[in-house]
Each structure stands twice: as C-alpha cells, then as structure tokens.
C-alpha positions as CSV (number, residue, x, y, z in Angstrom):
1,M,-167.3,161.0,-157.0
2,T,-168.4,157.3,-156.7
3,G,-165.1,155.7,-156.0
4,Y,-165.0,154.1,-159.6
5,P,-162.9,154.8,-162.4
6,S,-165.0,156.5,-165.4
7,S,-165.8,154.9,-168.4
8,A,-163.1,156.9,-170.4
9,A,-160.5,155.6,-168.0
10,I,-161.6,152.1,-168.7
11,V,-161.6,152.5,-172.2
12,S,-158.3,154.5,-172.5
13,G,-156.9,151.3,-170.1
14,D,-156.0,154.4,-167.2
15,M,-157.0,152.3,-164.2
16,A,-155.6,154.0,-161.3
17,P,-157.8,153.5,-158.0
18,V,-159.8,156.5,-157.0
19,S,-159.3,155.7,-153.3
20,T,-158.2,152.9,-151.1
21,R,-159.7,151.2,-147.7
22,V,-158.2,149.1,-145.6
23,V,-160.8,146.6,-144.1
24,S,-159.7,143.8,-141.3
25,V,-161.3,140.6,-141.7
26,R,-161.2,137.7,-138.9
27,R,-161.8,134.3,-139.9
28,V,-163.2,131.6,-137.8
29,V,-162.1,127.9,-138.9
30,V,-163.9,125.2,-136.6
31,R,-161.8,122.0,-137.0
32,S,-163.9,120.0,-134.3
33,T,-167.1,119.9,-133.2
34,P,-167.2,122.1,-130.3
35,E,-169.0,121.2,-127.0
36,P,-171.7,123.2,-125.7
37,A,-169.9,124.5,-122.9
38,A,-168.0,126.3,-125.8
39,V,-170.9,128.5,-126.6
40,E,-171.1,129.6,-122.7
41,T,-167.7,130.6,-122.6
42,A,-167.9,132.5,-126.1
43,I,-171.0,134.5,-124.8
44,K,-169.2,135.3,-121.5
45,E,-166.2,136.5,-123.6
46,A,-168.6,138.6,-126.1
47,E,-170.1,140.4,-123.1
48,D,-166.5,141.2,-121.9
49,K,-165.7,142.6,-124.9
50,C,-168.9,144.6,-125.3
51,A,-168.4,145.9,-122.0
52,S,-164.6,146.8,-122.4
53,G,-163.9,147.1,-126.1
54,T,-164.9,148.9,-129.3
55,S,-168.0,148.1,-131.1
56,G,-166.1,146.0,-133.8
57,E,-164.6,143.8,-131.2
58,C,-168.0,143.4,-129.8
59,A,-169.4,142.6,-133.1
60,A,-166.9,140.0,-133.9
61,A,-167.1,138.2,-130.4
62,W,-170.9,137.8,-131.0
63,D,-170.0,136.3,-134.6
64,N,-168.0,134.0,-133.0
65,V,-170.7,132.8,-130.4
66,E,-173.0,132.5,-133.4
67,E,-170.5,130.5,-135.4
68,I,-170.3,128.1,-132.6
69,S,-173.7,127.6,-132.3
70,A,-174.2,126.9,-135.7
71,A,-171.7,124.3,-135.8
72,I,-173.3,122.7,-133.1
73,S,-176.6,122.6,-134.6
74,H,-175.1,121.6,-137.9
75,K,-173.4,118.6,-136.0
76,K,-177.1,117.5,-134.1
77,V,-178.6,117.4,-137.8
78,A,-175.9,115.2,-139.1
79,D,-176.2,113.1,-136.4
80,A,-179.9,113.0,-136.8
81,A,-179.3,111.9,-140.5
82,N,-177.3,109.3,-139.4
83,S,-179.3,107.8,-136.7
84,D,-181.2,105.2,-139.0
85,P,-180.7,101.7,-137.3
86,L,-180.1,100.1,-140.5
87,E,-177.7,102.4,-141.7
88,Q,-175.6,101.7,-138.4
89,F,-176.3,98.1,-138.9
90,C,-175.1,98.1,-142.3
91,D,-172.3,100.0,-141.6
92,D,-171.4,97.3,-139.4
93,N,-172.1,94.4,-141.3
94,P,-171.8,95.4,-144.8
95,D,-172.2,91.4,-146.1
96,A,-175.3,90.9,-144.5
97,D,-178.4,90.1,-146.8
98,E,-180.2,93.4,-145.5
99,C,-177.4,95.5,-146.8
100,R,-177.0,94.3,-150.2
101,V,-177.5,96.7,-153.2
102,Y,-178.7,96.2,-156.5
103,D,-177.6,97.9,-159.6
104,D,-180.6,98.4,-162.0
C-alpha cells in the first residue's frame, strides 16, 4: 500500500487517512546577527551532542551550526553591499547636490 487513498476513495469522498506519522520539527529563528564566537560555541555543542546523543540530536545540532554560519555570511554580504562611500555620504547628507535623484 502506498499510504495514499485510492482514486475510488477520492471520487466517493471517503478520505480516511491510511496511516499517520508524527514528525518533530525544530525551528531556529535568528533575531539578531550572531557573533563569530557563536559558531565556535555551536560547534562545541554539536560535538557534544554527537558524542552523547542520538543521531537526530546530532543532525539538529549541526543544522544549528549551519544556520548560524549562514547568518554571519549573509550579514557580511549585506555589509559589503552597503559599503559604497557615496551611499554612506548620502545617508548622512540627503540634501547634498551629489545625492539628488531626478525622475525621468
């Protein structure tokens, strides 16, 4: 059995589930930019989980390391994009002649 209702069940409206499975999901929300030291701490925690925990806990811990590393990387890219000196000047001096924007 595939775990999906048959086409006859779909047509007749009899949509009882064939089987159910409970999946545990852990979400990571980064509310501020993590410091590079946070990666080192997360790596240490991941190594500890892998040494003493289950494979699921180990994978979740390494996913956390990946998320923190990605957040730091994205922050570096965003900072590099905002590093134009003229942009910084215009942010500080929006009325300057160099910062005028003309509509076509």
